[in-house]
Structure formats: C-alpha cells, structure tokens
C-alpha positions as CSV (number, residue, x, y, z in Angstrom):
1,M,105.3,102.8,97.4
2,K,101.8,103.1,98.8
3,K,99.2,100.6,97.7
4,G,96.1,102.9,97.8
5,T,92.5,101.8,98.0
6,K,92.8,99.3,95.1
7,M,95.5,97.4,96.9
8,A,93.3,97.4,100.1
9,A,90.6,95.7,98.1
10,L,93.1,93.0,97.0
11,M,94.3,92.5,100.6
12,L,90.7,92.0,101.8
13,A,90.1,89.4,99.2
14,M,93.3,87.7,100.1
15,A,92.5,87.7,103.8
16,M,90.8,84.4,103.5
17,M,94.1,82.9,102.7
18,T,96.4,81.9,105.6
19,T,100.0,82.8,105.2
20,A,101.7,82.5,101.7
21,L,105.1,81.6,100.0
22,T,107.8,82.2,97.2
23,A,110.2,80.0,95.0
24,C,113.5,79.6,93.0
25,G,115.0,77.2,90.4
26,G,118.1,75.0,90.4
27,D,119.2,71.9,92.3
28,A,122.3,72.7,94.2
29,K,122.4,74.0,97.8
30,S,124.9,76.1,99.6
31,S,125.9,76.7,103.2
32,S,126.2,80.3,104.4
33,T,126.4,82.4,107.5
34,A,125.1,85.8,108.3
35,T,128.6,87.2,107.9
36,D,130.0,85.4,104.8
37,T,126.9,85.2,102.5
38,T,127.1,87.6,99.6
39,V,123.3,87.9,98.9
40,T,121.8,91.2,99.6
41,D,118.3,92.6,99.3
42,S,118.8,92.7,95.6
43,Q,118.0,89.2,94.6
44,P,119.9,88.7,91.4
45,Q,123.6,88.2,92.2
46,D,124.6,86.2,89.2
47,S,126.8,87.8,86.6
48,A,125.9,88.1,83.0
49,P,126.8,85.2,80.7
50,A,130.3,85.7,79.2
51,D,129.1,86.2,75.7
52,T,126.4,88.8,76.7
53,E,127.2,92.5,77.2
54,P,124.9,94.0,79.9
55,A,122.8,96.9,78.5
56,E,123.5,100.3,80.1
57,A,121.2,101.0,83.0
58,G,118.9,103.9,82.5
59,T,118.9,103.7,78.7
60,Q,115.5,104.7,77.3
61,E,113.8,101.5,76.1
62,A,110.7,100.9,74.0
63,A,108.0,98.4,74.8
64,P,107.5,95.5,72.4
65,E,105.0,96.4,69.6
66,A,101.4,95.2,69.4
67,G,101.2,91.9,67.7
68,G,104.6,90.9,69.0
69,T,105.7,88.8,72.0
70,L,105.9,90.0,75.5
71,T,108.4,87.8,77.4
72,F,108.3,87.5,81.1
73,G,111.0,85.9,83.2
74,T,110.1,83.9,86.2
75,N,111.2,81.2,88.6
76,A,108.6,78.5,88.4
77,E,109.4,77.1,91.9
78,F,107.1,79.3,93.9
79,P,103.5,78.0,94.1
80,P,100.9,79.3,94.0
81,F,102.4,82.2,92.2
82,E,104.4,80.2,89.5
83,F,104.9,76.5,89.0
84,V,105.2,73.9,86.2
85,T,102.2,71.8,85.4
86,G,100.9,69.5,82.6
87,S,98.7,72.2,81.1
88,G,99.4,75.8,82.2
89,V,98.0,79.1,81.2
90,I,101.2,79.9,79.3
91,D,102.7,76.7,77.9
92,Q,103.5,74.5,80.9
93,Y,103.6,77.4,83.4
94,D,100.7,78.2,85.8
95,G,100.0,80.3,88.9
96,I,98.8,83.7,90.0
97,D,101.7,85.5,88.5
98,I,101.5,83.6,85.2
99,A,97.8,84.3,84.9
100,I,98.5,88.0,85.5
101,A,101.3,88.0,82.9
102,K,99.0,86.5,80.3
103,Q,96.3,89.1,80.9
104,I,98.9,92.0,80.7
105,A,100.1,90.7,77.3
106,E,96.6,90.1,75.9
107,K,95.3,93.5,77.1
108,N,98.1,95.0,74.9
109,D,97.5,92.7,71.9
110,M,100.7,90.8,72.5
111,T,101.5,87.1,72.8
112,P,102.8,86.1,76.3
113,A,105.9,84.0,76.6
114,I,107.7,82.7,79.7
115,E,111.5,82.2,80.3
116,N,112.0,80.1,83.4
117,M,115.3,80.6,85.3
118,E,116.9,80.8,88.7
119,F,115.5,83.7,90.8
120,A,118.9,85.3,91.2
121,S,119.3,85.6,87.4
122,L,116.1,87.5,86.7
123,L,117.3,91.0,87.0
124,V,120.5,90.2,85.1
125,A,118.4,88.7,82.3
126,L,116.3,91.9,82.4
127,Q,119.3,94.1,82.1
128,N,120.7,92.0,79.2
129,G,117.4,92.1,77.2
130,Q,116.8,88.4,77.5
131,I,113.4,89.1,78.9
132,D,111.0,92.2,78.8
133,A,109.8,91.9,82.4
134,A,110.2,89.8,85.5
135,I,107.2,88.5,87.5
136,A,108.2,86.0,90.2
137,G,106.7,87.0,93.5
138,M,109.4,89.7,93.6
139,T,109.5,92.0,96.6
140,V,110.2,95.6,96.0
141,T,113.3,96.8,97.9
142,D,115.5,99.9,97.6
143,E,118.4,97.7,96.4
144,R,116.4,96.2,93.6
145,K,115.1,99.6,92.6
146,E,118.7,100.5,91.8
147,E,118.8,97.6,89.2
148,A,115.2,97.8,87.7
149,D,112.1,99.8,87.6
150,F,109.0,98.4,89.3
151,S,105.3,98.4,88.6
152,I,102.6,99.3,91.1
153,P,102.3,96.5,93.7
154,Y,99.7,93.8,93.1
155,Y,100.1,91.6,96.2
156,T,101.1,92.0,99.9
157,A,102.8,89.1,101.8
158,T,105.1,88.5,104.7
159,Q,107.7,86.0,105.8
160,V,106.9,83.1,108.1
161,M,108.6,80.1,109.6
162,I,107.8,76.5,108.5
163,V,108.5,74.0,111.2
164,R,107.6,70.4,112.1
165,E,104.5,70.0,114.2
166,D,106.5,69.0,117.3
167,S,108.8,72.0,117.0
168,D,109.5,74.3,120.0
169,I,109.9,77.3,117.8
170,T,107.3,79.9,118.6
171,S,109.0,83.1,117.5
172,A,112.1,84.4,115.5
173,A,114.0,84.7,118.7
174,D,114.0,80.9,119.0
175,L,116.0,80.5,115.8
176,A,119.3,81.3,117.6
177,D,120.4,77.7,118.1
178,K,118.4,76.1,115.2
179,K,119.5,74.9,111.8
180,I,117.8,77.3,109.4
181,C,117.1,76.8,105.7
182,V,116.2,79.5,103.2
183,I,115.9,79.9,99.5
184,E,118.8,81.6,97.7
185,G,118.0,85.1,96.9
186,Y,114.5,85.2,98.5
187,T,113.5,87.7,101.1
188,G,113.7,85.0,103.7
189,E,117.4,84.7,103.2
190,I,117.7,88.5,103.6
191,C,115.7,88.4,106.8
192,V,117.7,85.6,108.4
193,K,121.0,87.2,107.3
194,D,119.9,90.6,108.9
195,M,119.1,88.7,112.1
196,G,122.7,87.5,112.2
197,Y,121.8,83.8,112.2
198,P,123.8,81.1,110.2
199,Y,121.8,79.3,107.6
200,E,121.8,77.0,104.6
201,A,120.6,78.3,101.2
202,F,118.9,76.2,98.6
203,K,118.1,77.0,95.0
204,K,114.7,75.2,95.2
205,G,112.0,75.6,97.8
206,T,111.1,71.9,97.5
207,D,114.7,71.0,98.4
208,A,114.6,73.2,101.6
209,I,111.2,71.7,102.6
210,M,112.6,68.1,102.1
211,E,115.5,69.0,104.5
212,L,112.8,69.9,107.0
213,V,110.6,66.9,106.4
214,N,113.6,64.6,106.7
215,G,114.7,66.2,110.0
216,K,117.9,67.6,108.6
217,C,117.0,71.2,109.5
218,D,114.7,72.8,112.1
219,V,113.0,75.6,110.2
220,V,112.5,77.1,106.7
221,V,111.9,80.8,106.4
222,L,109.7,81.6,103.4
223,D,106.9,83.8,102.0
224,S,103.6,83.2,103.6
225,A,101.5,82.1,100.6
226,T,104.1,79.7,99.3
227,S,104.5,78.3,102.8
228,Q,100.8,77.5,103.0
229,K,101.1,75.5,99.8
230,Y,104.0,73.5,101.1
231,I,102.4,72.6,104.4
232,S,99.2,71.5,102.5
233,D,101.4,69.2,100.4
234,N,103.5,67.8,103.3
235,E,102.1,66.3,106.4
236,G,103.6,67.0,109.8
237,L,104.5,70.7,109.1
238,K,103.0,73.9,110.4
239,I,103.5,77.6,110.1
240,V,104.7,79.9,112.8
241,E,104.2,83.7,112.4
242,D,106.1,86.5,114.1
243,P,104.8,89.9,112.9
244,S,107.3,91.7,115.2
245,A,110.2,90.1,113.3
246,F,108.9,90.0,109.7
247,E,107.3,93.0,108.2
248,S,104.9,92.9,105.2
249,E,106.3,93.3,101.7
250,E,104.8,94.1,98.3
251,Y,105.2,92.1,95.1
252,A,105.6,93.9,91.8
253,I,106.7,93.4,88.2
254,A,110.2,94.5,87.2
255,V,111.2,96.1,83.9
256,K,114.5,97.4,82.6
257,K,115.5,100.8,84.0
258,G,114.3,103.5,81.8
259,N,111.6,101.5,79.9
260,T,108.8,103.8,80.9
261,E,106.7,102.8,77.9
262,L,106.5,99.2,79.0
263,L,106.2,100.2,82.7
264,D,103.2,102.4,81.9
265,M,101.6,99.7,79.8
266,I,102.0,97.2,82.7
267,N,100.8,99.6,85.3
268,T,97.7,100.4,83.3
269,A,96.9,96.7,83.0
270,I,97.5,96.0,86.7
271,D,95.5,99.0,87.8
272,A,92.6,97.7,85.7
273,M,92.9,94.2,87.1
274,L,92.9,95.5,90.7
275,T,89.9,97.7,90.1
276,D,87.8,95.1,88.5
277,G,88.8,92.4,91.0
278,T,90.6,90.2,88.6
279,V,93.8,89.9,90.7
280,A,91.7,89.1,93.8
281,E,89.8,86.4,91.9
282,L,93.0,84.9,90.7
283,G,94.4,84.8,94.2
284,A,91.3,83.1,95.5
285,Q,91.3,80.6,92.6
286,Y,94.9,79.5,93.1
287,T,94.8,79.5,96.9
288,E,91.4,78.0,97.5
289,G,91.5,75.2,100.0
290,L,95.1,75.8,101.2
291,S,94.1,77.2,104.5
292,A,91.7,74.4,105.2
293,E,94.1,71.5,104.5
C-alpha cells in the first residue's frame, strides 16, 4: 500500500526521531530456532478461547453506532506507541497509538475504550468480536491481510538491533554466532527467523531488554522507535542499523474482514489527522528528547 504525499509529510516530521520500537504483553519467555518456531508474518498465533466461536471471516460487519463505544485492542508494552501510565489519554493507557485511537473515536462521536492483551492475541480477538479494531504498532503484511482488513498507514518504521555499547555487532551478518532475543509475534522475530538464526522469544519487550542489560544475550531485534525509548531508559546500550537487512514497514489499524463501514470511518479520520499534521505532532510529542538522551 503506497503512503502518498500525506505519509511523506509524516515521515518528514518523524525524521527528527532516531530509530524506533514495538511491544507485547505477558511474562513468560520461550526458546525457538529458525526451523522450529511456529510464528509467521501473521502475528496472532493464539487460538480462540474454548468458549468463543470465531466469527466467519469476510462477513459484512457494521461499525459501532454514534454515541456508543469504540473498543481498540492493543499491547501496552510498546512505548512510545502504547504503554501503561498513572494517567493516560484513555484510562491508564497512553502513547502515540492510544492518542490516535482517542481522536478516531471522538471524531465519530464515540467513546474510546482499550482492551490490553498479548500482541499475538489481537487478530483473534478482532475475529471473535472482542474488540472493534487493533492498534498496536502493527505492521501490514500479506499474511495479516488474510486475517484482517487494514487502514491506510499512519507510520513508517524499520527494525534495528539493540546491543551493549562494547558489542562487536555492526551488521545483521554478525548475528550468526550471537544469542538473539526477540519479542514474540513482532516483526523482529519474523526477520530473525527468515535469516535462519536461532533466537529466544519473550512476551514482553522489557524482559528481552533486561536479558541484554544483564549480559544474558547479545542483541535484541526490535522496531526502531521503541528501541530508542529502551536505550534512553537503560544506560550502556546502543542501536545498530542495517538498512540492507531490514526494510522499512508501515503501521496501520486492523479491523475485522468485511467491516468496510468501520474501515472507511477510520480511514477518513486518519487521512484528516495526516493532512492537518496531528499524527506528526503526536509523534513529536511522544518521542521528544529520545534521540538526545
């Protein structure tokens, strides 16, 4: 999906940021190799709860009515896009994505609500009707488009490598003999898997970063904006980029397949926020100071 001139304006405003990141919920970690891991480009791999029947994909859906509640699913472990704080813009949730969700709901005379869950459960929750839309720094991929419909993109990011300051890693080629950590279901896991390297997957970005800080792994592969937030919060870490190994990717909002009414509503709101500079302003607001720290 092409971004067009409006997305170019957003990318220019975001250029003052260094690289960025993404997040997921949960506490457990799991070990995987490039050959045995079951995660694909489609992030949600969890099955639906036993007492919930998945709705049929492609069924025509209606958007919530004006005056009602518009419920967004997210994984509030991905600063600066979504995180938990004492006083957020929607309940305890804050971040670029949460602020965008709030404005989308309010532009359509709805009350915004957030359901926080593991990243890998988001598309399942969408299919089951537990949420109306998913906004979680979610990269648009062909596999995900088989499970959900996506809005126009609102942000462009790339994957980077977070390492300790004394690391000898200078490119993705140096990962061959290193202990790699990723976040379960994130694009970083997909990239490392495609490279054929073994890795350890965590449900929380903070847990993977702590492995690195404590010397239990050599590198964490993660989205650029979120990575910048983590290195600003943890001394002794740095970011290594390799554009030849990691291509840029676009974040968008997912809705249930066939829900064209809600998709059109979201697209209209995003288009307006890209045109008037709202998305760029939110990006600057939540990332200000990260590149300087």
